[in-house]
A tleap script that builds the chain and sets N, CA, C and O, in Angstrom:
source leaprc.protein.ff14SB
mol = sequence {
  NMET LEU GLU SER VAL ALA ASP HIE LEU ALA
  ALA THR LYS GLN ARG GLY GLY GLY SER MET
  VAL ASP ARG LEU VAL ASN ILE PHE PRO LYS
  GLN GLN VAL HIE PRO ARG LEU LEU PRO TYR
  ILE GLU GLU GLY TYR ARG LYS ALA HIE GLY
  PHE TYR LEU GLU SER GLU THR ASN PRO GLU
  PHE SER ILE PHE LYS GLY LEU PRO CYS TRP
  ASN SER GLU ILE GLU LYS ILE PHE ASN GLU
  LYS SER VAL SER SER CILE
}
set mol.1.N position { -3.305 -11.708 2.135 }
set mol.1.CA position { -2.864 -10.301 1.518 }
set mol.1.C position { -2.583 -9.073 2.272 }
set mol.1.O position { -2.008 -8.062 1.871 }
set mol.2.N position { -3.180 -9.372 3.659 }
set mol.2.CA position { -2.687 -8.315 4.686 }
set mol.2.C position { -1.326 -8.470 4.918 }
set mol.2.O position { -0.573 -7.532 5.180 }
set mol.3.N position { -0.967 -9.727 4.821 }
set mol.3.CA position { 0.480 -9.872 5.338 }
set mol.3.C position { 1.394 -9.707 4.280 }
set mol.3.O position { 2.560 -9.433 4.561 }
set mol.4.N position { 1.082 -9.819 3.227 }
set mol.4.CA position { 1.793 -9.173 1.895 }
set mol.4.C position { 1.782 -7.596 2.058 }
set mol.4.O position { 2.746 -6.891 1.760 }
set mol.5.N position { 0.774 -7.198 2.484 }
set mol.5.CA position { 1.100 -5.701 2.318 }
set mol.5.C position { 2.033 -5.267 3.734 }
set mol.5.O position { 2.795 -4.301 3.777 }
set mol.6.N position { 1.779 -6.190 4.819 }
set mol.6.CA position { 2.818 -6.061 6.030 }
set mol.6.C position { 4.325 -6.329 5.571 }
set mol.6.O position { 5.129 -5.550 6.083 }
set mol.7.N position { 4.792 -7.160 4.813 }
set mol.7.CA position { 5.810 -7.400 4.473 }
set mol.7.C position { 6.248 -6.464 3.818 }
set mol.7.O position { 7.390 -6.106 4.104 }
set mol.8.N position { 5.446 -5.656 2.602 }
set mol.8.CA position { 5.990 -4.653 1.746 }
set mol.8.C position { 6.364 -3.355 2.697 }
set mol.8.O position { 7.319 -2.612 2.472 }
set mol.9.N position { 5.417 -3.208 3.829 }
set mol.9.CA position { 5.664 -2.212 4.863 }
set mol.9.C position { 6.900 -2.223 5.485 }
set mol.9.O position { 7.631 -1.243 5.633 }
set mol.10.N position { 7.171 -3.654 5.939 }
set mol.10.CA position { 8.485 -3.951 6.586 }
set mol.10.C position { 9.584 -3.433 5.788 }
set mol.10.O position { 10.478 -2.695 6.203 }
set mol.11.N position { 9.443 -3.880 4.613 }
set mol.11.CA position { 10.493 -3.759 3.920 }
set mol.11.C position { 10.988 -2.564 3.457 }
set mol.11.O position { 12.183 -2.465 3.178 }
set mol.12.N position { 10.105 -1.502 3.322 }
set mol.12.CA position { 10.043 -0.145 3.228 }
set mol.12.C position { 10.751 0.468 4.142 }
set mol.12.O position { 11.730 1.190 3.952 }
set mol.13.N position { 10.087 0.082 5.476 }
set mol.13.CA position { 10.963 0.745 6.754 }
set mol.13.C position { 12.224 0.067 6.919 }
set mol.13.O position { 13.097 0.854 7.286 }
set mol.14.N position { 12.579 -0.983 6.792 }
set mol.14.CA position { 14.033 -1.541 6.949 }
set mol.14.C position { 14.820 -0.802 5.811 }
set mol.14.O position { 15.978 -0.511 6.110 }
set mol.15.N position { 14.426 -0.477 4.659 }
set mol.15.CA position { 15.227 0.095 3.765 }
set mol.15.C position { 15.559 1.676 3.935 }
set mol.15.O position { 16.185 2.324 3.096 }
set mol.16.N position { 15.087 2.150 5.047 }
set mol.16.CA position { 15.123 3.477 5.187 }
set mol.16.C position { 13.933 4.219 5.281 }
set mol.16.O position { 14.080 5.425 5.481 }
set mol.17.N position { 12.906 3.828 5.194 }
set mol.17.CA position { 11.845 4.311 5.365 }
set mol.17.C position { 11.092 5.157 4.062 }
set mol.17.O position { 10.163 5.943 4.247 }
set mol.18.N position { 11.631 4.864 2.817 }
set mol.18.CA position { 11.204 5.693 1.972 }
set mol.18.C position { 9.690 5.661 1.658 }
set mol.18.O position { 8.882 5.064 2.370 }
set mol.19.N position { 9.400 6.279 0.655 }
set mol.19.CA position { 7.625 6.291 0.287 }
set mol.19.C position { 7.316 5.093 -0.057 }
set mol.19.O position { 7.960 4.354 -0.803 }
set mol.20.N position { 6.034 4.814 0.637 }
set mol.20.CA position { 5.403 3.453 -0.042 }
set mol.20.C position { 4.727 3.951 -0.861 }
set mol.20.O position { 4.289 3.238 -1.764 }
set mol.21.N position { 4.479 5.064 -0.826 }
set mol.21.CA position { 3.580 5.678 -2.212 }
set mol.21.C position { 4.323 5.619 -3.621 }
set mol.21.O position { 3.894 5.254 -4.715 }
set mol.22.N position { 5.495 6.064 -3.266 }
set mol.22.CA position { 6.536 5.957 -4.522 }
set mol.22.C position { 6.610 4.612 -5.106 }
set mol.22.O position { 6.365 4.396 -6.293 }
set mol.23.N position { 6.952 3.705 -4.255 }
set mol.23.CA position { 6.993 2.180 -4.417 }
set mol.23.C position { 5.666 1.735 -5.332 }
set mol.23.O position { 5.679 1.299 -6.483 }
set mol.24.N position { 4.658 1.951 -4.570 }
set mol.24.CA position { 3.200 1.669 -5.530 }
set mol.24.C position { 3.338 2.277 -6.718 }
set mol.24.O position { 3.330 1.648 -7.776 }
set mol.25.N position { 3.465 3.457 -6.643 }
set mol.25.CA position { 3.534 4.297 -8.157 }
set mol.25.C position { 4.408 3.750 -9.249 }
set mol.25.O position { 3.972 3.406 -10.348 }
set mol.26.N position { 5.574 3.695 -8.909 }
set mol.26.CA position { 6.520 3.367 -9.736 }
set mol.26.C position { 6.792 1.820 -9.836 }
set mol.26.O position { 7.274 1.464 -10.911 }
set mol.27.N position { 6.549 0.772 -8.834 }
set mol.27.CA position { 6.769 -0.639 -9.044 }
set mol.27.C position { 5.404 -1.482 -9.266 }
set mol.27.O position { 5.293 -2.259 -10.215 }
set mol.28.N position { 4.606 -1.318 -8.532 }
set mol.28.CA position { 3.316 -1.901 -8.293 }
set mol.28.C position { 2.948 -2.457 -9.931 }
set mol.28.O position { 2.927 -3.607 -10.371 }
set mol.29.N position { 2.621 -0.887 -10.743 }
set mol.29.CA position { 2.173 -1.097 -12.101 }
set mol.29.C position { 2.817 -2.455 -12.975 }
set mol.29.O position { 2.172 -3.204 -13.708 }
set mol.30.N position { 4.167 -2.520 -12.686 }
set mol.30.CA position { 5.181 -3.294 -13.665 }
set mol.30.C position { 4.685 -4.984 -13.364 }
set mol.30.O position { 4.680 -5.901 -14.186 }
set mol.31.N position { 4.284 -5.029 -11.913 }
set mol.31.CA position { 4.053 -6.558 -11.364 }
set mol.31.C position { 3.110 -7.201 -12.158 }
set mol.31.O position { 2.311 -6.438 -12.701 }
set mol.32.N position { 2.997 -8.200 -12.344 }
set mol.32.CA position { 1.969 -9.152 -12.720 }
set mol.32.C position { 1.113 -9.727 -11.703 }
set mol.32.O position { 1.444 -10.729 -11.068 }
set mol.33.N position { -0.061 -9.066 -11.523 }
set mol.33.CA position { -0.839 -9.651 -9.999 }
set mol.33.C position { -2.209 -10.257 -10.622 }
set mol.33.O position { -2.949 -9.757 -11.468 }
set mol.34.N position { -2.298 -11.332 -10.026 }
set mol.34.CA position { -3.582 -12.070 -10.526 }
set mol.34.C position { -4.817 -11.156 -10.209 }
set mol.34.O position { -5.090 -10.599 -9.146 }
set mol.35.N position { -5.530 -11.142 -11.461 }
set mol.35.CA position { -6.792 -10.415 -10.985 }
set mol.35.C position { -7.758 -10.383 -9.913 }
set mol.35.O position { -8.412 -9.374 -9.649 }
set mol.36.N position { -7.853 -11.446 -9.310 }
set mol.36.CA position { -8.913 -11.800 -8.288 }
set mol.36.C position { -8.176 -11.332 -6.950 }
set mol.36.O position { -8.965 -11.329 -6.005 }
set mol.37.N position { -6.971 -10.963 -6.632 }
set mol.37.CA position { -6.123 -10.611 -5.900 }
set mol.37.C position { -6.197 -9.178 -5.506 }
set mol.37.O position { -6.007 -8.723 -4.378 }
set mol.38.N position { -6.546 -8.430 -6.763 }
set mol.38.CA position { -6.446 -7.080 -6.502 }
set mol.38.C position { -7.248 -6.413 -5.589 }
set mol.38.O position { -6.875 -5.316 -5.173 }
set mol.39.N position { -8.434 -6.967 -5.160 }
set mol.39.CA position { -9.237 -6.156 -4.340 }
set mol.39.C position { -8.895 -6.602 -2.744 }
set mol.39.O position { -9.363 -5.943 -1.816 }
set mol.40.N position { -8.303 -7.415 -2.584 }
set mol.40.CA position { -7.805 -7.843 -1.370 }
set mol.40.C position { -6.610 -7.204 -1.084 }
set mol.40.O position { -6.367 -6.996 0.105 }
set mol.41.N position { -5.640 -6.771 -2.104 }
set mol.41.CA position { -4.375 -5.907 -1.892 }
set mol.41.C position { -4.796 -4.260 -1.687 }
set mol.41.O position { -4.298 -3.412 -0.947 }
set mol.42.N position { -5.891 -4.176 -2.631 }
set mol.42.CA position { -6.000 -2.674 -2.209 }
set mol.42.C position { -6.784 -2.439 -1.051 }
set mol.42.O position { -6.609 -1.419 -0.382 }
set mol.43.N position { -7.696 -3.357 -0.732 }
set mol.43.CA position { -8.307 -3.349 0.910 }
set mol.43.C position { -7.218 -3.533 2.090 }
set mol.43.O position { -7.543 -3.248 3.243 }
set mol.44.N position { -5.638 -4.118 1.726 }
set mol.44.CA position { -4.819 -4.251 2.627 }
set mol.44.C position { -4.150 -2.372 2.750 }
set mol.44.O position { -3.999 -1.634 3.724 }
set mol.45.N position { -3.914 -2.187 1.360 }
set mol.45.CA position { -3.187 -0.828 1.241 }
set mol.45.C position { -3.929 0.079 2.203 }
set mol.45.O position { -3.386 0.690 3.123 }
set mol.46.N position { -5.433 0.117 1.856 }
set mol.46.CA position { -6.286 1.270 2.467 }
set mol.46.C position { -6.510 0.873 3.811 }
set mol.46.O position { -6.722 1.808 4.584 }
set mol.47.N position { -6.520 -0.269 4.291 }
set mol.47.CA position { -6.523 -0.422 5.889 }
set mol.47.C position { -4.941 -0.019 6.186 }
set mol.47.O position { -4.987 0.957 6.935 }
set mol.48.N position { -3.716 -0.326 5.940 }
set mol.48.CA position { -2.405 0.217 6.558 }
set mol.48.C position { -2.479 1.932 6.412 }
set mol.48.O position { -1.982 2.654 7.277 }
set mol.49.N position { -3.102 2.425 5.316 }
set mol.49.CA position { -3.434 3.646 5.383 }
set mol.49.C position { -4.150 4.630 6.387 }
set mol.49.O position { -3.948 5.785 6.760 }
set mol.50.N position { -5.049 3.681 6.646 }
set mol.50.CA position { -5.951 4.120 8.083 }
set mol.50.C position { -5.288 4.033 9.101 }
set mol.50.O position { -5.467 4.838 10.015 }
set mol.51.N position { -4.298 2.965 9.193 }
set mol.51.CA position { -3.459 3.041 10.447 }
set mol.51.C position { -2.368 4.067 10.362 }
set mol.51.O position { -2.007 4.722 11.340 }
set mol.52.N position { -1.839 4.187 9.121 }
set mol.52.CA position { -0.964 5.736 9.117 }
set mol.52.C position { -1.655 6.766 9.767 }
set mol.52.O position { -1.092 7.478 10.598 }
set mol.53.N position { -2.854 6.903 9.449 }
set mol.53.CA position { -3.219 8.253 9.787 }
set mol.53.C position { -3.484 8.000 11.227 }
set mol.53.O position { -3.210 8.928 11.988 }
set mol.54.N position { -3.954 6.942 11.719 }
set mol.54.CA position { -4.012 6.850 13.322 }
set mol.54.C position { -2.794 7.069 13.800 }
set mol.54.O position { -2.807 7.412 14.982 }
set mol.55.N position { -1.538 6.981 13.213 }
set mol.55.CA position { -0.178 7.051 14.047 }
set mol.55.C position { 0.024 8.344 14.233 }
set mol.55.O position { 0.830 8.679 15.101 }
set mol.56.N position { -0.720 9.421 13.393 }
set mol.56.CA position { -0.427 10.859 13.762 }
set mol.56.C position { -0.800 11.450 14.832 }
set mol.56.O position { -0.388 12.514 15.295 }
set mol.57.N position { -1.852 10.515 15.354 }
set mol.57.CA position { -2.495 11.072 16.914 }
set mol.57.C position { -2.124 9.873 17.934 }
set mol.57.O position { -1.989 10.208 19.111 }
set mol.58.N position { -1.947 8.509 17.604 }
set mol.58.CA position { -1.842 7.452 18.614 }
set mol.58.C position { -0.525 6.949 18.229 }
set mol.58.O position { -0.118 6.789 17.078 }
set mol.59.N position { 0.183 6.684 19.473 }
set mol.59.CA position { 1.517 6.083 19.605 }
set mol.59.C position { 1.537 4.683 19.283 }
set mol.59.O position { 2.418 4.072 18.678 }
set mol.60.N position { 0.321 4.195 19.821 }
set mol.60.CA position { 0.238 2.687 19.745 }
set mol.60.C position { 0.340 2.084 18.154 }
set mol.60.O position { 0.476 0.895 17.865 }
set mol.61.N position { 0.243 3.183 17.235 }
set mol.61.CA position { 0.294 2.885 15.652 }
set mol.61.C position { 1.746 3.438 15.303 }
set mol.61.O position { 1.843 3.869 14.154 }
set mol.62.N position { 2.745 3.496 15.991 }
set mol.62.CA position { 3.801 4.425 15.575 }
set mol.62.C position { 4.471 3.554 14.379 }
set mol.62.O position { 5.126 4.135 13.514 }
set mol.63.N position { 4.318 2.346 14.355 }
set mol.63.CA position { 5.106 1.430 13.257 }
set mol.63.C position { 4.501 2.165 11.878 }
set mol.63.O position { 5.185 2.308 10.865 }
set mol.64.N position { 3.510 2.483 11.965 }
set mol.64.CA position { 3.012 3.049 10.394 }
set mol.64.C position { 3.583 4.609 10.312 }
set mol.64.O position { 3.735 4.971 9.145 }
set mol.65.N position { 3.860 5.408 11.111 }
set mol.65.CA position { 4.110 6.544 11.184 }
set mol.65.C position { 5.167 6.844 10.232 }
set mol.65.O position { 6.261 6.285 10.307 }
set mol.66.N position { 4.844 7.828 9.212 }
set mol.66.CA position { 5.614 8.403 7.874 }
set mol.66.C position { 5.342 7.280 6.918 }
set mol.66.O position { 6.090 7.242 5.940 }
set mol.67.N position { 4.542 6.485 7.001 }
set mol.67.CA position { 4.475 5.520 5.785 }
set mol.67.C position { 3.017 5.685 5.128 }
set mol.67.O position { 2.196 4.791 5.332 }
set mol.68.N position { 2.717 6.646 4.453 }
set mol.68.CA position { 1.325 6.847 3.847 }
set mol.68.C position { 1.246 5.722 2.784 }
set mol.68.O position { 2.208 5.463 2.061 }
set mol.69.N position { -0.107 4.969 2.705 }
set mol.69.CA position { -0.090 3.968 1.735 }
set mol.69.C position { -1.130 4.294 0.643 }
set mol.69.O position { -1.362 3.381 -0.149 }
set mol.70.N position { -1.725 5.343 0.498 }
set mol.70.CA position { -2.776 5.404 -0.199 }
set mol.70.C position { -2.896 6.975 -0.855 }
set mol.70.O position { -2.799 7.956 -0.118 }
set mol.71.N position { -3.049 7.064 -1.873 }
set mol.71.CA position { -3.458 8.404 -2.586 }
set mol.71.C position { -4.471 8.174 -3.802 }
set mol.71.O position { -4.979 7.082 -4.054 }
set mol.72.N position { -4.719 9.472 -4.596 }
set mol.72.CA position { -5.554 9.135 -5.645 }
set mol.72.C position { -4.713 8.892 -6.595 }
set mol.72.O position { -5.382 8.721 -7.614 }
set mol.73.N position { -3.373 8.759 -6.867 }
set mol.73.CA position { -2.467 8.086 -7.579 }
set mol.73.C position { -2.307 6.776 -7.698 }
set mol.73.O position { -1.920 6.244 -8.739 }
set mol.74.N position { -2.617 6.111 -6.551 }
set mol.74.CA position { -2.615 4.765 -6.156 }
set mol.74.C position { -3.942 4.314 -6.611 }
set mol.74.O position { -3.945 3.389 -7.423 }
set mol.75.N position { -5.108 4.821 -6.219 }
set mol.75.CA position { -6.201 4.551 -6.619 }
set mol.75.C position { -6.598 4.543 -8.132 }
set mol.75.O position { -7.443 3.756 -8.558 }
set mol.76.N position { -6.111 5.231 -8.732 }
set mol.76.CA position { -6.035 5.299 -10.308 }
set mol.76.C position { -5.421 3.919 -11.039 }
set mol.76.O position { -5.885 3.438 -12.073 }
set mol.77.N position { -4.169 3.331 -10.215 }
set mol.77.CA position { -3.377 2.278 -10.514 }
set mol.77.C position { -4.305 1.158 -10.288 }
set mol.77.O position { -4.483 0.273 -11.124 }
set mol.78.N position { -4.860 1.206 -9.209 }
set mol.78.CA position { -5.713 -0.240 -9.069 }
set mol.78.C position { -6.753 -0.077 -9.904 }
set mol.78.O position { -7.133 -1.222 -10.150 }
set mol.79.N position { -7.491 0.755 -10.529 }
set mol.79.CA position { -8.789 0.891 -11.039 }
set mol.79.C position { -8.147 0.760 -12.427 }
set mol.79.O position { -8.973 0.464 -13.290 }
set mol.80.N position { -6.787 0.913 -12.901 }
set mol.80.CA position { -6.473 0.572 -14.126 }
set mol.80.C position { -6.178 -0.863 -14.355 }
set mol.80.O position { -6.610 -1.572 -15.264 }
set mol.81.N position { -5.444 -1.154 -13.472 }
set mol.81.CA position { -5.232 -2.830 -13.447 }
set mol.81.C position { -6.396 -3.610 -13.119 }
set mol.81.O position { -6.409 -4.799 -13.437 }
set mol.82.N position { -7.299 -3.132 -12.569 }
set mol.82.CA position { -8.934 -3.774 -12.366 }
set mol.82.C position { -9.343 -3.784 -13.456 }
set mol.82.O position { -9.450 -4.907 -13.948 }
set mol.83.N position { -9.689 -2.776 -14.191 }
set mol.83.CA position { -9.946 -2.711 -15.764 }
set mol.83.C position { -9.250 -3.523 -16.751 }
set mol.83.O position { -9.963 -4.204 -17.488 }
set mol.84.N position { -7.831 -3.584 -16.920 }
set mol.84.CA position { -7.282 -4.348 -17.889 }
set mol.84.C position { -7.155 -5.675 -17.728 }
set mol.84.O position { -6.834 -6.417 -18.656 }
set mol.85.N position { -7.413 -6.100 -16.464 }
set mol.85.CA position { -7.757 -7.455 -16.062 }
set mol.85.C position { -9.082 -8.149 -16.308 }
set mol.85.O position { -9.202 -9.342 -16.028 }
set mol.86.N position { -10.172 -7.384 -16.869 }
set mol.86.CA position { -11.543 -7.866 -17.523 }
set mol.86.C position { -11.394 -8.486 -18.677 }
set mol.86.O position { -12.379 -8.907 -19.283 }
savepdb mol mol.pdb
quit
């Protein structure tokens, strides 16, 4: 799952660095994701967002600069997907 998150981040950056948050809010809800994978995908995006926050002060994480991956909207989407898969 972490590799999948990394692929999404790389594709976003390659396509001009558009908002990962926008992609997750507008595209992810339409995707059919196996319910057992949701916690791992969520964890991956939360970790990537942590690296994004670290990139603000640490040049070692510059690949994540400008790519926030988590906010309350995304959390709501993951919660809705989790509930609807029960």
